[in-house]
MIDO-624613 format. One record per atom (N, C-alpha, C, O, CB): atom name; x, y, z. Coordinates in nm, 4 decimals. Atoms other than C-alpha are relative to their C-alpha. Last residue first. Glycine has a CB too. Layout:
<sites>
SITE at       px       py       pz
SITE CA        X        Y        Z
...
</sites>
This chain:
<sites>
SITE at       px       py       pz
SITE  N  -0.0741   0.0659  -0.1104
SITE CA   0.1766   0.8195   1.7721
SITE  C   0.0636  -0.1311  -0.0438
SITE  O   0.1287  -0.1980   0.0365
SITE CB  -0.0934  -0.0264   0.1186
SITE  N   0.0542   0.1347  -0.0132
SITE CA   0.0882   1.0028   1.4499
SITE  C   0.0813  -0.0719   0.1071
SITE  O   0.2030  -0.0856   0.0946
SITE CB   0.0039  -0.0777  -0.1368
SITE  N  -0.1018   0.1020  -0.0194
SITE CA   0.1627   1.3719   1.4882
SITE  C  -0.0692  -0.1345   0.0187
SITE  O  -0.1648  -0.1463   0.0954
SITE CB   0.0911   0.0336   0.1218
SITE  N   0.0262   0.1015  -0.1011
SITE CA  -0.0853   1.6188   1.3442
SITE  C   0.1149  -0.1008   0.0057
SITE  O   0.1727  -0.1366  -0.0969
SITE CB  -0.1329  -0.0718  -0.0289
SITE  N  -0.0731  -0.0340  -0.1215
SITE CA   0.0392   1.9252   1.1557
SITE  C  -0.0228  -0.0977   0.1140
SITE  O   0.0269  -0.0770   0.2247
SITE CB  -0.0380   0.1369   0.0446
SITE  N   0.0907  -0.0262  -0.1129
SITE CA  -0.2345   1.8674   0.9002
SITE  C   0.0712   0.0478   0.1254
SITE  O   0.0085   0.1062   0.2138
SITE CB  -0.0776  -0.1240   0.0326
SITE  N   0.1177  -0.0791   0.0371
SITE CA  -0.0526   1.8841   0.5669
SITE  C  -0.0796   0.0450   0.1223
SITE  O  -0.1292   0.1576   0.1269
SITE CB  -0.0898  -0.0805  -0.0930
SITE  N  -0.0446  -0.1313   0.0476
SITE CA   0.2867   1.7710   0.6969
SITE  C  -0.1187   0.0911  -0.0298
SITE  O  -0.1173   0.2097   0.0033
SITE CB   0.0871  -0.0154  -0.1254
SITE  N  -0.0529  -0.0742  -0.1155
SITE CA   0.1346   1.4866   0.9015
SITE  C   0.0441   0.1406  -0.0399
SITE  O   0.0213   0.2364   0.0341
SITE CB   0.1180  -0.0759   0.0628
SITE  N   0.1140  -0.0353  -0.0848
SITE CA  -0.0727   1.3710   0.6032
SITE  C   0.0466   0.0836   0.1190
SITE  O  -0.0150   0.1850   0.1519
SITE CB  -0.0731  -0.1273   0.0489
SITE  N   0.0664  -0.1109   0.0681
SITE CA   0.2378   1.3787   0.3813
SITE  C  -0.1191   0.0490   0.0821
SITE  O  -0.1400   0.1697   0.0950
SITE CB  -0.0459  -0.0426  -0.1410
SITE  N  -0.0875  -0.1158  -0.0183
SITE CA   0.4233   1.1595   0.6314
SITE  C  -0.0624   0.1247  -0.0624
SITE  O  -0.0593   0.2329  -0.0037
SITE CB   0.1389  -0.0269  -0.0616
SITE  N   0.0164  -0.0417  -0.1397
SITE CA   0.1273   0.9193   0.6348
SITE  C   0.0864   0.1221   0.0302
SITE  O   0.0423   0.2134   0.1001
SITE CB   0.0360  -0.1156   0.0957
SITE  N   0.1317  -0.0646  -0.0078
SITE CA   0.1326   0.9093   0.2532
SITE  C  -0.0281   0.0471   0.1424
SITE  O  -0.0851   0.1545   0.1617
SITE CB  -0.1110  -0.0968  -0.0469
SITE  N  -0.0136  -0.1313   0.0650
SITE CA   0.5087   0.8388   0.2583
SITE  C  -0.1324   0.0769   0.0047
SITE  O  -0.1331   0.1985   0.0239
SITE CB   0.0467  -0.0168  -0.1469
SITE  N  -0.0734  -0.0864  -0.0929
SITE CA   0.4514   0.5578   0.5108
SITE  C   0.0180   0.1410  -0.0576
SITE  O   0.0086   0.2397   0.0153
SITE CB   0.1372  -0.0615   0.0328
SITE  N   0.0903  -0.0334  -0.1094
SITE CA   0.1842   0.4092   0.2858
SITE  C   0.0692   0.0921   0.0995
SITE  O   0.0097   0.1893   0.1462
SITE CB  -0.0494  -0.1272   0.0704
SITE  N   0.0998  -0.0915   0.0552
SITE CA   0.4129   0.4257  -0.0174
SITE  C  -0.0990   0.0434   0.1084
SITE  O  -0.1386   0.1598   0.1139
SITE CB  -0.0750  -0.0664  -0.1176
SITE  N  -0.0595  -0.1333   0.0155
SITE CA   0.7010   0.2733   0.1809
SITE  C  -0.0999   0.1021  -0.0530
SITE  O  -0.0968   0.2181  -0.0120
SITE CB   0.1198  -0.0068  -0.0933
SITE  N  -0.0229  -0.0566  -0.1332
SITE CA   0.4920  -0.0256   0.2939
SITE  C   0.0524   0.1429  -0.0108
SITE  O   0.0043   0.2318   0.0595
SITE CB   0.0993  -0.0872   0.0797
SITE  N   0.1334  -0.0267  -0.0551
SITE CA   0.3713  -0.0865  -0.0611
SITE  C   0.0115   0.0618   0.1389
SITE  O  -0.0566   0.1595   0.1701
SITE CB  -0.0839  -0.1298   0.0059
SITE  N   0.0529  -0.1218   0.0626
SITE CA   0.7270  -0.0503  -0.1926
SITE  C  -0.1375   0.0360   0.0554
SITE  O  -0.1658   0.1535   0.0789
SITE CB  -0.0082  -0.0176  -0.1521
SITE  N  -0.0734  -0.1113  -0.0605
SITE CA   0.8511  -0.3085   0.0590
SITE  C  -0.0503   0.1325  -0.0586
SITE  O  -0.0695   0.2295   0.0147
SITE CB   0.1536  -0.0156  -0.0232
SITE  N   0.0666  -0.0243  -0.1274
SITE CA   0.5786  -0.5480  -0.0593
SITE  C   0.0686   0.1141   0.0756
SITE  O   0.0032   0.1880   0.1491
SITE CB  -0.0010  -0.1281   0.0854
SITE  N   0.1323  -0.0558   0.0307
SITE CA   0.7137  -0.5098  -0.4122
SITE  C  -0.0774   0.0285   0.1281
SITE  O  -0.1443   0.1313   0.1389
SITE CB  -0.0801  -0.0965  -0.0899
SITE  N  -0.0134  -0.1460   0.0090
SITE CA   1.0720  -0.5597  -0.2903
SITE  C  -0.1335   0.0667  -0.0320
SITE  O  -0.1516   0.1849  -0.0025
SITE CB   0.1035   0.0373  -0.1064
SITE  N   0.0285  -0.0602  -0.1307
SITE CA   0.9646  -0.9102  -0.1865
SITE  C   0.0135   0.1519  -0.0031
SITE  O  -0.0489   0.2210   0.0774
SITE CB   0.0933  -0.0577   0.1059
SITE  N   0.1106  -0.0958   0.0126
SITE CA   0.9539  -1.0067  -0.5560
SITE  C  -0.0356   0.0660   0.1336
SITE  O  -0.1310   0.1436   0.1403
SITE CB  -0.1230  -0.0700  -0.0568
SITE  N  -0.0413  -0.1071   0.0908
SITE CA   1.2920  -1.1863  -0.5808
SITE  C  -0.1107   0.1036  -0.0238
SITE  O  -0.0900   0.2004  -0.0971
SITE CB   0.0434  -0.0596  -0.1327
SITE  N  -0.1060  -0.0827  -0.0592
SITE CA   1.2064  -1.3873  -0.2700
SITE  C   0.0381   0.1176  -0.0896
SITE  O   0.0616   0.2281  -0.0408
SITE CB   0.1233  -0.0851   0.0278
SITE  N  -0.1338   0.0540   0.0290
SITE CA   0.8817  -1.5150  -0.4247
SITE  C   0.1068   0.0969   0.0531
SITE  O   0.0852   0.2181   0.0545
SITE CB   0.0187  -0.0236  -0.1544
SITE  N  -0.0497  -0.0477   0.1293
SITE CA   0.5813  -1.3681  -0.2441
SITE  C   0.1333  -0.0688  -0.0256
SITE  O   0.2058  -0.0999   0.0690
SITE CB   0.0150   0.1573  -0.0026
SITE  N  -0.1393   0.0036   0.0437
SITE CA   0.3849  -1.5185   0.0417
SITE  C   0.0237   0.0574  -0.1377
SITE  O  -0.0649   0.0607  -0.2231
SITE CB   0.0487  -0.1387   0.0026
SITE  N  -0.0484   0.1380  -0.0080
SITE CA   0.0280  -1.6043   0.1353
SITE  C   0.1379  -0.0154  -0.0632
SITE  O   0.1703  -0.1187  -0.1218
SITE CB  -0.0986  -0.0943  -0.0678
SITE  N   0.0086   0.0524   0.1373
SITE CA  -0.0802  -1.2569   0.0201
SITE  C   0.0395  -0.1477  -0.0069
SITE  O   0.0511  -0.2038  -0.1158
SITE CB   0.0899   0.0821  -0.0937
SITE  N   0.1422  -0.0079   0.0353
SITE CA  -0.1485  -1.1599   0.3824
SITE  C  -0.0253  -0.0523  -0.1419
SITE  O  -0.1350  -0.0981  -0.1738
SITE CB  -0.0498   0.1453   0.0122
SITE  N   0.0695   0.1102  -0.0676
SITE CA   0.2034  -1.2844   0.4617
SITE  C  -0.1480  -0.0014  -0.0351
SITE  O  -0.2062  -0.1083  -0.0540
SITE CB   0.0175   0.0107   0.1518
SITE  N  -0.0372   0.1260   0.0651
SITE CA   0.3546  -1.0540   0.1988
SITE  C  -0.0732  -0.1181   0.0628
SITE  O  -0.1212  -0.2063  -0.0083
SITE CB   0.1516  -0.0217   0.0084
SITE  N   0.0614  -0.0012   0.1335
SITE CA   0.1646  -0.7516   0.3326
SITE  C   0.0272  -0.1326  -0.0706
SITE  O  -0.0641  -0.1939  -0.1259
SITE CB   0.0542   0.1189  -0.0850
SITE  N   0.1440   0.0206  -0.0211
SITE CA   0.2582  -0.8343   0.6928
SITE  C  -0.0739  -0.0037  -0.1336
SITE  O  -0.1668  -0.0824  -0.1517
SITE CB  -0.0584   0.1114   0.0899
SITE  N   0.0182   0.1417  -0.0334
SITE CA   0.6232  -0.8734   0.5877
SITE  C  -0.1476  -0.0327   0.0204
SITE  O  -0.1944  -0.1390  -0.0203
SITE CB   0.0800  -0.0363   0.1263
SITE  N   0.0042   0.0724   0.1266
SITE CA   0.6123  -0.5333   0.4172
SITE  C  -0.0222  -0.1489   0.0251
SITE  O  -0.0848  -0.2174  -0.0558
SITE CB   0.1300   0.0224  -0.0797
SITE  N  -0.1297   0.0376   0.0563
SITE CA   0.5294  -0.3908   0.7550
SITE  C  -0.0185  -0.0699  -0.1343
SITE  O  -0.1259  -0.1215  -0.1655
SITE CB   0.0773  -0.0913   0.0975
SITE  N   0.0065   0.1000   0.1074
SITE CA   0.2278  -0.1998   0.8851
SITE  C   0.1388  -0.0254  -0.0589
SITE  O   0.2130   0.0678  -0.0897
SITE CB  -0.0972   0.0462  -0.1111
SITE  N  -0.0758   0.1206  -0.0351
SITE CA   0.3070  -0.0180   1.2118
SITE  C   0.0024  -0.1050  -0.1117
SITE  O   0.0719  -0.2059  -0.1001
SITE CB  -0.0584  -0.0616   0.1251
SITE  N  -0.1424  -0.0358  -0.0065
SITE CA   0.1994   0.3275   1.0847
SITE  C   0.0883  -0.1220   0.0264
SITE  O   0.2054  -0.1235  -0.0116
SITE CB   0.0229   0.1048   0.1091
SITE  N  -0.0463  -0.0063   0.1391
SITE CA  -0.1378   0.1767   0.9922
SITE  C   0.1497   0.0280  -0.0031
SITE  O   0.2226  -0.0283  -0.0848
SITE CB  -0.0772   0.1090  -0.0794
SITE  N  -0.0213   0.1382   0.0438
SITE CA  -0.1896   0.0861   1.3589
SITE  C   0.0549  -0.0043  -0.1424
SITE  O   0.1408  -0.0867  -0.1739
SITE CB  -0.1313  -0.0798   0.0085
SITE  N  -0.1063   0.0527  -0.0855
SITE CA  -0.1418   0.4460   1.4824
SITE  C   0.0312  -0.1455  -0.0360
SITE  O   0.1460  -0.1884  -0.0240
SITE CB  -0.0401   0.0110   0.1486
SITE  N  -0.1305  -0.0320   0.0592
SITE CA  -0.3433   0.5623   1.1806
SITE  C   0.1150  -0.0522   0.0846
SITE  O   0.2217  -0.0823   0.0312
SITE CB   0.0143   0.1503  -0.0183
SITE  N  -0.0565  -0.1217  -0.0593
SITE CA  -0.6472   0.3767   1.3153
SITE  C   0.1394   0.0260  -0.0575
SITE  O   0.2143  -0.0678  -0.0849
SITE CB   0.0063  -0.0121   0.1550
SITE  N  -0.0887   0.0165  -0.1153
SITE CA  -0.7746   0.1152   1.0681
SITE  C   0.0451   0.1347   0.0564
SITE  O   0.0565   0.2324  -0.0176
SITE CB   0.1218  -0.0832  -0.0390
SITE  N   0.0776   0.0074  -0.1226
SITE CA  -1.0778   0.1409   0.8401
SITE  C   0.0831  -0.0114   0.1268
SITE  O   0.0281  -0.0221   0.2364
SITE CB  -0.0918  -0.1146  -0.0076
SITE  N   0.1301  -0.0680   0.0093
SITE CA  -0.8759   0.0602   0.5297
SITE  C  -0.0792  -0.0229   0.1286
SITE  O  -0.0987  -0.1362   0.1725
SITE CB  -0.0809  -0.0508  -0.1236
SITE  N   0.0032  -0.1251  -0.0760
SITE CA  -0.5234  -0.0442   0.6302
SITE  C  -0.1353   0.0707   0.0000
SITE  O  -0.1592   0.1570   0.0845
SITE CB   0.1026   0.0928  -0.0543
SITE  N  -0.0458   0.0153  -0.1380
SITE CA  -0.5103  -0.4146   0.5375
SITE  C  -0.0160   0.1288   0.0811
SITE  O  -0.0341   0.1223   0.2027
SITE CB   0.1455  -0.0439   0.0017
SITE  N   0.0990   0.0772  -0.0738
SITE CA  -0.7225  -0.3783   0.2232
SITE  C   0.0371  -0.0108   0.1487
SITE  O  -0.0502  -0.0097   0.2354
SITE CB  -0.0139  -0.1397  -0.0613
SITE  N   0.1158  -0.0879  -0.0199
SITE CA  -0.4968  -0.1005   0.0956
SITE  C  -0.1083  -0.0723   0.0800
SITE  O  -0.1741  -0.0116   0.1644
SITE CB  -0.0565   0.0475  -0.1361
SITE  N  -0.0335  -0.1017  -0.1003
SITE CA  -0.1904  -0.3188   0.1551
SITE  C  -0.1191   0.0919   0.0261
SITE  O  -0.1458   0.1274   0.1409
SITE CB   0.1216   0.0828  -0.0458
SITE  N   0.0103   0.0606  -0.1323
SITE CA  -0.3532  -0.6071  -0.0328
SITE  C   0.0291   0.1025   0.1091
SITE  O  -0.0389   0.1049   0.2117
SITE CB   0.0961  -0.1188   0.0121
SITE  N   0.1390   0.0342  -0.0269
SITE CA  -0.4088  -0.3951  -0.3440
SITE  C  -0.0165  -0.0562   0.1410
SITE  O  -0.1047  -0.0122   0.2148
SITE CB  -0.0508  -0.1007  -0.1031
SITE  N   0.0731  -0.1255  -0.0203
SITE CA  -0.0619  -0.2438  -0.3389
SITE  C  -0.1435  -0.0276   0.0409
SITE  O  -0.1945   0.0311   0.1363
SITE CB   0.0029   0.0859  -0.1271
SITE  N  -0.0462  -0.0555  -0.1278
SITE CA   0.1010  -0.5843  -0.2923
SITE  C  -0.0725   0.1298   0.0321
SITE  O  -0.1124   0.1520   0.1465
SITE CB   0.1518   0.0239  -0.0031
SITE  N   0.0582   0.0802  -0.1078
SITE CA  -0.1092  -0.7355  -0.5729
SITE  C   0.0391   0.0545   0.1372
SITE  O  -0.0439   0.0590   0.2280
SITE CB   0.0441  -0.1461  -0.0128
SITE  N   0.1439  -0.0293  -0.0018
SITE CA  -0.0156  -0.4522  -0.8099
SITE  C  -0.0672  -0.0754   0.1146
SITE  O  -0.1469  -0.0178   0.1887
SITE CB  -0.0659  -0.0380  -0.1357
SITE  N   0.0138  -0.1385  -0.0470
SITE CA   0.3532  -0.4814  -0.7234
SITE  C  -0.1471   0.0379   0.0106
SITE  O  -0.1885   0.1010   0.1079
SITE CB   0.0735   0.0975  -0.0947
SITE  N  -0.0266  -0.0002  -0.1441
SITE CA   0.3432  -0.8603  -0.7546
SITE  C  -0.0143   0.1393   0.0591
SITE  O  -0.0598   0.1542   0.1724
SITE CB   0.1397  -0.0540   0.0283
SITE  N   0.1129   0.0581  -0.0707
SITE CA   0.1774  -0.8330  -1.0961
SITE  C   0.0185  -0.0007   0.1510
SITE  O  -0.0769   0.0231   0.2250
SITE CB  -0.0232  -0.1396  -0.0482
SITE  N   0.0292   0.1412   0.0254
SITE CA   0.4501  -0.6052  -1.2270
SITE  C  -0.1201  -0.0469   0.0818
SITE  O  -0.1745   0.0282   0.1627
SITE CB   0.1227  -0.0864   0.0322
SITE  N  -0.0980   0.1020  -0.0329
SITE CA   0.4574  -0.2292  -1.2222
SITE  C  -0.0501  -0.1396  -0.0312
SITE  O  -0.1504  -0.1586  -0.0999
SITE CB   0.0375   0.0094   0.1450
SITE  N  -0.0566   0.0365   0.1284
SITE CA   0.2795   0.1008  -1.2525
SITE  C   0.1068  -0.1028   0.0319
SITE  O   0.2118  -0.0694   0.0867
SITE CB   0.0581   0.1251  -0.0790
SITE  N  -0.1291   0.0685   0.0078
SITE CA   0.0674   0.1297  -0.9437
SITE  C   0.0339  -0.0299  -0.1443
SITE  O  -0.0466  -0.0845  -0.2197
SITE CB  -0.0012  -0.1296   0.0824
SITE  N  -0.0363   0.0141   0.1413
SITE CA  -0.2141   0.3705  -0.8619
SITE  C   0.1384  -0.0641  -0.0008
SITE  O   0.2306  -0.0150   0.0644
SITE CB  -0.0016   0.1404  -0.0776
SITE  N  -0.1383   0.0067   0.0470
SITE CA  -0.3690   0.3416  -0.5187
SITE  C   0.0053  -0.0010  -0.1520
SITE  O  -0.0895  -0.0401  -0.2200
SITE CB   0.0699  -0.1243   0.0560
SITE  N  -0.0074   0.0399   0.1411
SITE CA  -0.6811   0.4238  -0.3240
SITE  C   0.1480  -0.0069  -0.0381
SITE  O   0.2346   0.0482   0.0300
SITE CB  -0.0790   0.1011  -0.0937
SITE  N  -0.1350   0.0137   0.0543
SITE CA  -0.7599   0.4533   0.0462
SITE  C  -0.0113  -0.0469  -0.1443
SITE  O  -0.0931  -0.1329  -0.1770
SITE CB   0.0862  -0.0994   0.0851
SITE  N  -0.0052   0.0492   0.1375
SITE CA  -1.0692   0.5524   0.2431
SITE  C   0.1450  -0.0009  -0.0466
SITE  O   0.2281   0.0743   0.0045
SITE CB  -0.0880   0.0873  -0.0945
SITE  N   0.1377   0.0195   0.0458
SITE CA  -1.1667   0.6161   0.6048
SITE  C  -0.0044  -0.0564  -0.1416
SITE  O  -0.0925  -0.1354  -0.1754
SITE CB  -0.0768   0.1319   0.0058
SITE  N  -0.0022   0.0001   0.1459
SITE CA  -0.8145   0.5682   0.7414
SITE  C  -0.1413  -0.0352  -0.0472
SITE  O  -0.1823  -0.1513  -0.0441
SITE CB   0.1075  -0.1017  -0.0568
SITE  N   0.0290   0.1306   0.0602
SITE CA  -0.8806   0.6534   1.1079
SITE  C   0.0055   0.0145  -0.1523
SITE  O  -0.0423   0.1139  -0.2071
SITE CB  -0.1404  -0.0545   0.0465
SITE  N  -0.1148   0.0900  -0.0173
SITE CA  -0.7364   0.9412   1.3142
SITE  C  -0.0239  -0.1423  -0.0497
SITE  O   0.0389  -0.2367  -0.0018
SITE CB   0.0376  -0.0049   0.1444
SITE  N   0.0038   0.0480  -0.1388
SITE CA  -1.0744   1.1177   1.3289
SITE  C   0.1054  -0.1071   0.0253
SITE  O   0.0803  -0.2056   0.0948
SITE CB  -0.1387  -0.0551   0.0334
SITE  N   0.0907  -0.0805  -0.0815
SITE CA  -1.0722   1.1422   0.9491
SITE  C  -0.0050  -0.0616   0.1385
SITE  O  -0.0147  -0.1835   0.1529
SITE CB  -0.1431   0.0083  -0.0634
SITE  N  -0.0016   0.0262  -0.1436
SITE CA  -0.7983   1.0181   0.7173
SITE  C  -0.0933   0.0983   0.0690
SITE  O  -0.0842   0.2195   0.0494
SITE CB   0.1441   0.0107   0.0575
SITE  N   0.0969  -0.0938  -0.0551
SITE CA  -0.8423   0.9959   0.3417
SITE  C  -0.0133  -0.0373   0.1467
SITE  O  -0.0718  -0.1398   0.1816
SITE CB  -0.1400  -0.0052  -0.0764
SITE  N   0.0708   0.0279  -0.1242
SITE CA  -0.5301   0.8267   0.2086
SITE  C  -0.0986   0.1112   0.0317
SITE  O  -0.0674   0.2289   0.0136
SITE CB   0.0986  -0.0177   0.1153
SITE  N   0.0836  -0.1123  -0.0411
SITE CA  -0.3933   0.8157  -0.1468
SITE  C  -0.0763  -0.0404   0.1254
SITE  O  -0.1442  -0.1430   0.1259
SITE CB  -0.0978   0.0428  -0.1140
SITE  N   0.1074   0.0294  -0.0950
SITE CA  -0.1087   0.5808  -0.2320
SITE  C  -0.0695   0.1293   0.0391
SITE  O  -0.0055   0.2315   0.0639
SITE CB   0.0549  -0.0727   0.1257
SITE  N   0.0530  -0.1228  -0.0584
SITE CA   0.1147   0.6084  -0.5399
SITE  C  -0.1197  -0.0377   0.0857
SITE  O  -0.2137  -0.1011   0.0379
SITE CB  -0.0395   0.1042  -0.1105
SITE  N   0.1258   0.0092  -0.0736
SITE CA   0.3334   0.3200  -0.6447
SITE  C  -0.0365   0.1366   0.0541
SITE  O   0.0484   0.2125   0.1009
SITE CB   0.0098  -0.1032   0.1146
SITE  N   0.0368  -0.1263  -0.0632
SITE CA   0.6057   0.3060  -0.9111
SITE  C  -0.1363  -0.0188   0.0662
SITE  O  -0.2298  -0.0698   0.0046
SITE CB  -0.0028   0.1179  -0.1044
SITE  N   0.1319  -0.0091  -0.0626
SITE CA   0.7818  -0.0119  -1.0256
SITE  C  -0.0192   0.1376   0.0645
SITE  O   0.0731   0.1926   0.1246
SITE CB  -0.0178  -0.1117   0.1053
SITE  N   0.0890  -0.0901   0.0718
SITE CA   1.0806   0.0315  -1.2593
SITE  C  -0.1389   0.0138   0.0581
SITE  O  -0.2221   0.0846   0.0013
SITE CB  -0.0117  -0.0445  -0.1380
SITE  N   0.1003   0.0786   0.0718
SITE CA   1.2738  -0.2749  -1.1397
SITE  C  -0.0995   0.0867  -0.0776
SITE  O  -0.1713   0.0360  -0.1638
SITE CB  -0.0750  -0.0877   0.0974
SITE  N  -0.0541   0.1280   0.0464
SITE CA   1.6021  -0.1163  -1.0300
SITE  C  -0.1010  -0.0778  -0.0838
SITE  O  -0.0662  -0.1346  -0.1874
SITE CB   0.0439  -0.0845   0.1190
SITE  N  -0.0694  -0.0200   0.1272
SITE CA   1.4656   0.2382  -1.0096
SITE  C   0.0497  -0.1310  -0.0597
SITE  O   0.0583  -0.1448  -0.1817
SITE CB   0.1165   0.0949   0.0187
SITE  N  -0.1199   0.0820  -0.0066
SITE CA   1.2194   0.1380  -0.7385
SITE  C   0.0669   0.0081  -0.1362
SITE  O   0.0188  -0.0508  -0.2330
SITE CB  -0.0328  -0.1487   0.0398
SITE  N  -0.0372   0.0798   0.1163
SITE CA   0.9516   0.3966  -0.6872
SITE  C   0.1269  -0.0778   0.0258
SITE  O   0.2027  -0.0490   0.1183
SITE CB   0.0173   0.0883  -0.1221
SITE  N  -0.1340   0.0588  -0.0094
SITE CA   0.7606   0.5823  -0.4218
SITE  C   0.0271  -0.0810  -0.1260
SITE  O  -0.0645  -0.1191  -0.1989
SITE CB   0.0139  -0.0894   0.1275
SITE  N  -0.0447   0.0658   0.1235
SITE CA   0.4607   0.8135  -0.4143
SITE  C   0.1432  -0.0464   0.0181
SITE  O   0.2300   0.0290   0.0620
SITE CB  -0.0116   0.0955  -0.1226
SITE  N  -0.1397   0.0419   0.0025
SITE CA   0.2698   0.9162  -0.1039
SITE  C   0.0322  -0.0720  -0.1287
SITE  O  -0.0439  -0.1572  -0.1746
SITE CB   0.0316  -0.0893   0.1189
SITE  N  -0.0362   0.0645   0.1265
SITE CA  -0.0508   1.1149  -0.0704
SITE  C   0.1489  -0.0338   0.0047
SITE  O   0.2318   0.0501   0.0399
SITE CB  -0.0334   0.0924  -0.1233
SITE  N  -0.1339   0.0564  -0.0084
SITE CA  -0.2238   1.2152   0.2538
SITE  C   0.0297  -0.0755  -0.1281
SITE  O  -0.0427  -0.1683  -0.1642
SITE CB   0.0143  -0.0927   0.1232
SITE  N  -0.0767  -0.0948  -0.0799
SITE CA  -0.5324   1.4351   0.2777
SITE  C   0.1380  -0.0557   0.0354
SITE  O   0.2083  -0.0023   0.1212
SITE CB  -0.0765   0.0356   0.1274
SITE  N  -0.1029   0.0574  -0.0873
SITE CA  -0.7084   1.2611  -0.0073
SITE  C   0.0679   0.1106   0.0800
SITE  O   0.0911   0.2205   0.0298
SITE CB   0.1048  -0.0790  -0.0827
SITE  N  -0.0010  -0.0737  -0.1264
SITE CA  -1.0146   1.4413  -0.1436
SITE  C   0.1001  -0.0580   0.1003
SITE  O   0.0833  -0.0437   0.2214
SITE CB  -0.1394   0.0000   0.0608
SITE  N  -0.0059  -0.1451   0.0206
SITE CA  -0.9606   1.3388  -0.5069
SITE  C   0.0090   0.0786   0.1302
SITE  O   0.0733   0.1835   0.1346
SITE CB  -0.1209   0.0456  -0.0772
SITE  N   0.0893  -0.0498  -0.1033
SITE CA  -0.8807   0.9764  -0.4253
SITE  C   0.0122   0.1522  -0.0005
SITE  O   0.1080   0.2083   0.0525
SITE CB   0.0345  -0.0611   0.1418
SITE  N  -0.0435  -0.1238  -0.0632
SITE CA  -0.7291   0.8418  -0.7445
SITE  C  -0.1059   0.0403   0.1017
SITE  O  -0.2256   0.0303   0.0750
SITE CB   0.0234   0.1133  -0.1056
SITE  N   0.0453  -0.1297   0.0477
SITE CA  -0.7767   0.4858  -0.8605
SITE  C   0.0589   0.1149   0.0787
SITE  O   0.1501   0.0979   0.1596
SITE CB  -0.1490   0.0072   0.0051
SITE  N  -0.0811  -0.0628   0.1046
SITE CA  -0.7607   0.1234  -0.7560
SITE  C  -0.0579   0.1366  -0.0341
SITE  O  -0.1797   0.1538  -0.0395
SITE CB   0.0064  -0.0897  -0.1268
SITE  N  -0.0321  -0.1390  -0.0345
SITE CA  -0.9159   0.0206  -0.4233
SITE  C   0.0919   0.0693  -0.1012
SITE  O   0.1780   0.1485  -0.0628
SITE CB   0.0644   0.0042   0.1359
SITE  N   0.0941  -0.0777  -0.0784
SITE CA  -0.9071  -0.3560  -0.4807
SITE  C   0.0517   0.1429   0.0164
SITE  O   0.1725   0.1660   0.0229
SITE CB  -0.0236  -0.0657   0.1375
SITE  N  -0.0526  -0.0885  -0.1042
SITE CA  -0.7169  -0.5315  -0.7558
SITE  C  -0.1104   0.0826   0.0663
SITE  O  -0.2037   0.1300   0.0014
SITE CB   0.1056   0.0930  -0.0589
SITE  N   0.1143  -0.0774  -0.0511
SITE CA  -0.9012  -0.8104  -0.9350
SITE  C   0.0469   0.0957   0.1090
SITE  O   0.0054   0.0827   0.2242
SITE CB  -0.1111  -0.0944   0.0550
SITE  N   0.1088   0.0016   0.0997
SITE CA  -0.6462  -0.9904  -1.1551
SITE  C  -0.1172   0.0900   0.0391
SITE  O  -0.1844   0.1466  -0.0471
SITE CB  -0.0503  -0.1425  -0.0196
SITE  N  -0.0522  -0.0496   0.1274
SITE CA  -0.3432  -0.8965  -0.9434
SITE  C  -0.1133   0.0112  -0.1025
SITE  O  -0.1259   0.1126  -0.1712
SITE CB   0.1123  -0.0932  -0.0531
SITE  N  -0.0203  -0.1450  -0.0150
SITE CA  -0.5287  -0.9282  -0.6129
SITE  C   0.0620   0.0617  -0.1250
SITE  O   0.0448   0.1810  -0.1501
SITE CB   0.0892   0.0287   0.1212
SITE  N   0.1294  -0.0653  -0.0150
SITE CA  -0.6595  -1.2714  -0.7190
SITE  C   0.0156   0.1514   0.0100
SITE  O  -0.0580   0.2253  -0.0554
SITE CB  -0.0724  -0.0536   0.1232
SITE  N   0.0660  -0.0010   0.1312
SITE CA  -0.3200  -1.3872  -0.8481
SITE  C  -0.1353   0.0707   0.0065
SITE  O  -0.1712   0.1434  -0.0861
SITE CB  -0.0184  -0.1436  -0.0518
SITE  N  -0.0746  -0.0929   0.0858
SITE CA  -0.1485  -1.2879  -0.5250
SITE  C  -0.0701   0.0116  -0.1346
SITE  O  -0.0912   0.1220  -0.1849
SITE CB   0.1475  -0.0471  -0.0190
SITE  N   0.0305  -0.1369  -0.0453
SITE CA  -0.4225  -1.4583  -0.3239
SITE  C   0.0733   0.1037  -0.0835
SITE  O   0.0159   0.2067  -0.1190
SITE CB   0.0372   0.0172   0.1479
SITE  N   0.1313  -0.0377   0.0526
SITE CA  -0.3949  -1.7768  -0.5316
SITE  C  -0.0365   0.1425   0.0407
SITE  O  -0.0989   0.2157  -0.0362
SITE CB  -0.1075  -0.0979   0.0493
SITE  N   0.1156   0.0549  -0.0707
SITE CA  -0.0255  -1.7903  -0.4453
SITE  C  -0.1299   0.0435  -0.0691
SITE  O  -0.1309   0.1351  -0.1513
SITE CB   0.0003   0.0454   0.1484
SITE  N   0.0814  -0.0960  -0.0739
SITE CA   0.2442  -1.7122  -0.7009
SITE  C  -0.1182  -0.0694   0.0655
SITE  O  -0.1756  -0.1627   0.0094
SITE CB  -0.0488   0.1118  -0.0924
SITE  N  -0.0853  -0.1141  -0.0331
SITE CA   0.5311  -1.9283  -0.8321
SITE  C  -0.0755   0.1001   0.0870
SITE  O  -0.0184   0.1585   0.1791
SITE CB   0.0509   0.0684  -0.1283
SITE  N   0.0178  -0.1161   0.0867
SITE CA   0.3135  -2.2389  -0.8199
SITE  C   0.0896   0.1146   0.0481
SITE  O   0.1184   0.1269   0.1672
SITE CB  -0.1490   0.0443  -0.0027
SITE  N   0.0639  -0.1126  -0.0652
SITE CA   0.4487  -2.5425  -0.6378
SITE  C  -0.0062   0.1180  -0.0971
SITE  O   0.0886   0.1441  -0.1711
SITE CB   0.0756   0.0385   0.1294
</sites>
C-alpha cells in the first residue's frame, strides 16, 4: 500500500486556493513547533457564507494537501457549518493520512478556527 493516497498526492501537486486574499475579513495563522509546519488561512465571509478562501502553508506535502482540501471543504459553506469542520473530516476527504501525519489535518482545522475567531473579533458577529 502506498504511504499517501492519490487525493493527498493530487492536492500536494496541484493545491487549490493557494495565495493571499487581500480583502479577507478573517485571517488565522497556526504552527506546530515540533514539525515546523505553519499555515495561514484567509477567509472572505459575506452573508454568513465563506465566499472565498486562500491559504499559505510552509510545510510538508501532507500539510499542503490538508490545507488545500480544507479550503475546498469550506468554500461556499455557511460559517455555522465551517465552524464544525474537524481534522478527521479533512483526513477522510483526503482518503486518509498516515498516523504520523494526522497533525497536519489538525493544523488545517486550527487555522480555519483561528480565522473564524479573527472574523468574529473584526466584525463583532457571533458564529452559532
